[in-house]
N, C-alpha and C positions, 0 to 999 in steps of 0.2 A: 244571692241578692234578690230582692223583690222585683218581679217583672210584671209590668202592667203597661197597657197601651192607652193613650188618651184618644177619645173619640174625635175624628176630624171635624165633624159638624160643630161640636162644642168649641173647638179651637177657632173655627171660622167665626162663630157668633161672638166669642170673646174679642177677637181681632177687630171685627166691625164695630163693636161697642166701645173699643178702646181700653178694655180691661188689661192690666198688666199680666204677663205670664208668670208662672212660678219662678222661672229663671230670672225674669226682670226683677221680681221682688227680692230674690236672693242677692242679685248683683247690687241692689239699692241698699243692702244692709239689713233687710228684714230677715227674721227667722221663719223658716218654712217647714212644712212637715216632710219627713223623709219619704213617705209614700208618694206625695205629690211631686217631689223632686225626682225620684226614680222614674215615675211615670213620664215626666217632662223630658228628662235627659237620657233615659235608657242606659246604654252601656258606657256612657261618658263619665260615670262615677268610678274613679280609679282608687283601688285599695293598695296602699304601699306594702312592700314586703317587710314583714316584721315578726318578731317572736310574739307568740300569744301564750299568756299564762292561763292554762286550762282551769285551774282552781279559781282564779279571779273571774273568768268567764262564767263558770258555774255560779259563783256568788252573785254576779250581776244578773244572770238569768233568773235566779230565785227572787231577786229584788223586782225585776220586771214583772214576773208572775204575780207577786204580791201587790204591786202598785199599778200594774197595767200600763206602765209607760216608762220611758227612759227620761229621767229628770234633767240631766245635763245635756245640752245640745251637742251634736256631732259637728265638729268644725272642719270646713273645707276651704280650699283655695283654688283659684282658677289657674290652669296651665294650658294655654291655647284654648281649644274647645272643650277640654276635659275639666272635671272637678276632682281634685285630689283630696282624700281624707287626710288631715293633718293631726286630728285628735278625735278618737272615737272608735278605733279599730276593735278594741275589746267590747265596746257597746254593740257594734254591728255583729260581732261574733255571737254575743249573748242573744241578740234578737233572732239570729238564725237558729240558735239552740232552742229558744222558746218556740219558734215556729215548728220545729221538729217534735218537741215534747208536748206542746199544747196547741195543735193546729186551729182550734176554734177560737183561741185568744188572739185578739188583734191589737197588740200593744202599739202605742204611738211613740214617735221619736221626732225631734226637731233638728234642723240643720241650720247652721249660721256660717256666713262667709267671712274669712279673714282676708283682708286686702293686703297686698304687698308682702306676702309671705314667700320667702325663698325656699324652693324645693331642692333638697339634696338628692341627687341621683346616685 
């Protein structure tokens, strides 16, 4: 998963000015960028255990390289303080594959919150 830290001074300025955080925007139903979200929540993005179809991931990776982005948003739901991916596991795997194959390529992806989604443990 993408790891990044947000600068504390930027967060302080945004708080003083009353700008909503990435997490606030997501919780309000806005679609946010995956890189902004992972920077804001760190390791609180939970990936479910699931089978990954490698040929499908390769196909998605080729599409991401061609278009430079993931077209369909990754869907998450809130579980306590964590955000659980409910749709988009293959897209995330394809993004990781692209990062390994084309490190200079910076594909974009969007994340959207699904409210009241029941998580099956």
